[in-house]
C-alpha positions in Angstrom: 99.4 116.8 100.8 96.5 119.4 100.3 97.5 122.6 98.9 94.8 125.2 99.9 94.0 128.1 97.1 97.5 126.9 95.3 95.8 125.5 92.2 97.5 127.6 89.8 101.2 127.6 90.9 100.4 123.8 91.7 99.5 123.4 88.0 102.3 125.4 86.7 104.9 123.3 88.5 103.2 120.0 87.2 103.0 120.9 84.0 106.6 122.0 83.8 107.6 118.7 85.9 105.8 116.8 83.0 108.6 118.1 80.9 110.9 117.2 83.0 112.0 120.9 83.2 111.9 121.9 86.6 114.7 124.4 87.1 117.6 122.9 89.6 117.1 126.4 91.4 113.9 128.0 92.6 112.7 131.2 94.5 109.3 131.1 96.1 108.2 134.6 97.3 105.0 135.8 99.2 103.7 136.9 102.4 104.7 135.2 105.5 102.4 132.5 106.4 101.3 132.1 103.3 102.3 128.4 102.5 106.1 128.9 101.1 107.2 125.8 103.3 104.6 123.7 102.0 105.2 124.6 98.6 108.7 124.1 98.9 108.0 120.3 100.3 105.5 119.9 97.6 108.7 120.7 94.8 110.8 118.3 97.0 108.2 115.5 96.2 108.3 116.6 92.2 111.9 115.9 92.4 111.7 112.5 94.6 108.5 110.6 94.6 109.4 107.3 93.5 105.8 106.7 91.6 106.6 109.7 89.5 110.5 108.6 89.1 109.1 105.3 87.6 106.7 106.3 85.7 109.0 108.6 84.1 106.9 111.9 84.1 105.2 110.1 81.2 102.0 112.3 81.3 100.1 115.2 82.8 97.4 113.2 84.5 100.3 111.0 86.4 102.6 114.0 87.5 101.5 114.8 90.9 103.2 113.5 93.9 101.6 109.9 94.9 101.3 110.9 98.6 102.2 107.2 99.6 105.7 106.2 98.9 108.4 106.2 101.4 109.6 109.5 100.1 106.6 111.3 99.9 105.5 110.1 103.4 109.0 110.8 104.8 109.1 114.6 103.3 105.9 114.9 104.5 107.0 114.3 107.8 110.4 116.4 107.6 112.5 112.7 107.8 113.7 112.8 104.5 117.3 112.6 104.7 118.0 114.1 101.0 115.6 117.2 101.9 117.6 119.5 103.9 116.1 122.6 105.6 118.9 124.7 106.0 118.3 127.2 108.3 116.7 124.6 110.5 120.1 123.0 110.8 121.6 126.3 111.4 119.7 126.4 114.7 116.9 129.1 113.4 119.4 131.4 112.2 121.8 131.7 109.5 125.2 132.2 111.3 128.3 131.5 109.1 130.4 128.9 110.7 126.9 126.9 110.5 125.9 127.8 107.4 129.5 126.7 105.7 129.2 123.1 107.4 125.8 122.4 106.2 127.1 123.6 102.8 129.9 121.4 103.0 127.3 118.4 102.8 126.5 119.2 99.4 129.6 117.3 98.2 127.9 113.8 99.6 125.6 112.2 97.1 122.3 111.5 98.2 121.2 108.7 100.5 118.0 107.4 99.0 117.5 108.7 95.6 119.0 110.4 92.4 118.6 113.9 93.9 119.3 115.9 97.1 117.2 119.2 97.8 118.7 121.9 99.9 115.4 124.2 101.3 116.5 127.7 102.3 113.8 129.1 104.3 113.5 133.1 105.0 116.5 133.6 102.6 115.8 137.3 103.0 117.5 136.9 106.3 121.0 136.0 104.9 123.7 138.4 104.8 125.7 138.9 101.8 128.6 137.0 102.7 126.0 133.8 102.8 124.4 134.6 99.6 128.0 135.2 97.8 128.7 131.6 99.7 126.2 130.0 97.5 126.9 131.6 94.0 129.1 129.5 92.5 127.3 126.6 93.9 124.1 127.4 92.4 125.7 128.3 89.0 127.6 125.1 88.9 125.8 122.7 90.9 126.6 118.7 91.1 124.1 116.9 88.9 122.1 115.4 91.7 121.7 119.2 93.7 118.6 121.0 94.0 117.8 124.4 95.4 114.5 125.8 96.9 114.6 129.2 98.3 111.8 131.3 100.4 111.5 134.5 101.0 108.9 137.5 101.6 110.2 139.7 98.9 112.8 139.0 96.4 113.9 142.5 96.6 116.3 141.6 99.7 118.1 139.2 97.4 121.2 139.7 95.5 120.9 140.3 91.9 123.5 137.5 91.1 121.2 135.0 93.0 117.9 136.2 91.0 119.9 135.7 87.7 120.6 132.2 89.1 116.7 131.0 90.2 113.6 131.0 88.8 110.9 132.6 90.7 107.5 132.0 91.6 105.1 133.9 93.8 103.2 132.0 96.6 99.8 134.1 96.8 97.8 133.7 100.1 94.6 131.9 100.5 91.1 133.6 100.8 89.4 133.6 103.8 87.4 130.7 103.1 90.0 128.6 101.9 91.8 129.3 105.0 89.4 128.4 107.3 89.1 125.2 105.4 92.5 124.6 106.3 92.3 125.2 109.7 89.3 123.0 110.3 91.3 120.4 108.1 94.1 120.7 110.9 91.5 120.2 113.9 90.3 123.8 114.4 86.4 124.0 115.2 84.7 125.7 111.9 83.3 128.7 113.7 87.0 129.4 115.4 88.8 128.8 112.2 86.2 131.6 109.9 87.2 134.3 113.2 91.0 133.5 112.8 91.0 133.4 108.9 89.0 136.6 109.0 91.1 138.5 111.7 94.2 137.3 109.7 92.5 138.0 106.1 93.3 134.2 104.9 97.1 133.9 106.2 97.1 130.3 107.6 100.5 130.6 109.2 99.7 133.4 111.3 96.1 131.4 112.3 98.0 128.2 113.2 100.7 130.1 115.0 97.8 131.1 117.3 96.5 127.8 117.8 99.6 125.9 118.3 101.2 128.4 120.4 99.8 130.7 123.3 103.1 132.9 123.3 102.1 134.3 120.0 98.7 135.1 120.9 100.3 137.1 123.7 102.4 138.8 121.2 99.3 140.1 119.3 97.6 140.9 122.0 100.4 143.5 123.2 100.4 144.7 119.8 96.7 145.5 120.1 96.8 147.2 123.0 99.7 149.4 121.9 97.8 150.2 118.8 94.7 150.9 120.9 96.6 153.3 123.1 97.9 155.1 120.0 94.6 155.3 118.2 93.2 156.9 121.8 96.4 159.2 122.0 97.4 157.9 125.2 101.1 157.7 125.7 101.1 156.1 129.2 99.2 153.2 128.0 101.5 152.8 124.7 104.5 152.9 126.7 102.9 149.8 129.0 101.8 147.8 126.4 104.8 148.0 124.3 106.4 146.8 127.9 104.8 143.8 128.4 107.1 141.6 126.6 110.5 141.7 128.1 112.3 138.9 126.2 114.1 140.2 123.1 112.1 138.2 120.7 108.8 138.6 121.9 109.5 142.2 122.0 110.7 141.9 118.5 107.4 139.9 117.9 105.2 142.4 119.0 106.8 144.9 117.1 106.0 142.9 113.9 102.3 142.9 114.7 102.5 146.4 115.7 104.0 147.5 112.8 101.6 145.3 110.4 98.5 147.6 112.0 100.2 150.7 111.4 100.7 149.4 107.7 96.9 148.9 107.9 96.3 152.1 109.3 98.3 154.1 106.3 96.3 151.7 103.8 93.2 153.0 105.5 94.3 156.8 105.3 95.1 156.1 101.6 91.7 154.3 100.7 92.7 150.6 101.0 91.7 147.9 103.4 93.1 146.6 106.7 94.3 143.1 106.4 96.3 142.8 109.9 94.9 140.9 113.1 94.2 144.4 114.4 91.7 146.1 111.7 89.6 148.1 114.4 92.8 149.6 116.1 94.3 150.3 112.6 90.8 152.2 112.2 91.1 154.0 115.2 94.6 155.3 114.5 93.8 156.1 110.6 91.1 158.4 112.2 93.5 160.1 114.9 96.3 160.6 112.5 97.3 161.9 109.2 99.4 160.0 106.7 102.5 161.6 107.6 102.0 161.2 110.9 101.5 157.4 110.4 104.6 157.4 108.3 106.9 158.8 111.0 105.2 156.4 113.3 106.5 153.6 110.9 109.9 154.9 110.5 110.1 154.9 114.6 109.1 151.4 115.1 111.8 150.6 112.1 114.5 152.7 114.3 113.9 150.7 117.2 113.7 147.3 115.5 117.1 148.2 114.2 118.4 149.2 117.8 117.2 146.0 119.1 119.6 144.3 116.8 122.5 146.0 118.9 121.2 144.7 122.3 119.5 148.1 123.7 117.6 147.9 127.1 114.5 147.0 125.8 112.3 149.0 128.6 114.2 151.9 127.5 113.2 151.1 123.4 109.6 150.5 124.7 109.6 153.8 126.6 111.4 155.6 123.4 109.4 154.5 121.0 106.5 155.4 122.6 107.9 159.2 122.9 108.7 158.7 119.1 105.2 158.0 118.2 103.6 161.1 119.4 106.2 163.6 118.6 105.1 164.4 115.1 
């Protein structure tokens, strides 16, 4: 497994593993697409690699997953029975009934080794009751249980959870490293560099575009909406925001649109643009004040929250278009 542009974090975790002191509960935080899931797999291999276990973590030079033992190979393929991705088992969303069902499996000892690793991706999506259900399990775990949590921002996690985990930041890749990652994944070099520059080294977002046309549609809708805002064209703004009619696709468009607005705000404040719509962000920054862009962001957040309670999407798009130009 290649960990692109993660040398510092890899070495830090390796050094801890050498001393046989890897925490039983680890929180990885960083931007979406920065490589948290890949790092979670790496940590799982530090716990389960058969070569490491047989050597007893005897030296720093040897403390690196071998990538060739059955445990490493099955973790890389997401097939290890003792590495459980909880959100995936819950159907992609943390519902309470499914969450409890998954947690009930913690009483079952590991299948193939001495450790069982539970990975809670996007744990910021968990509600308070989900996090509270984890408290005792993390505080007083069975000796074979290990936990890896991932989130974008640890501010979304209860303090009672944070006090029981060891936190590590997963930094984004450089544009060059991201392009190398894409090339190694089969992307043509020129296209890899174009994508990496567009998404400022965010490999997750780049691969989403490469692997699925639907993601590209969401990005293009968001860019068209942002271009219309920059041109102060209310009709085109509403039309672009209405292009995606499914609730998940509409939410995805809003996510990318929000990133572009944040870039516009950053540019107004003397910062840099990093989203997929740098050109559109620059146009918005040139057409609206800092206060106006902040109001736009507030309007997007309001509509996104309303989307959670099943308001009509066409009306939501029209309402957002109106709100964007109100101030």
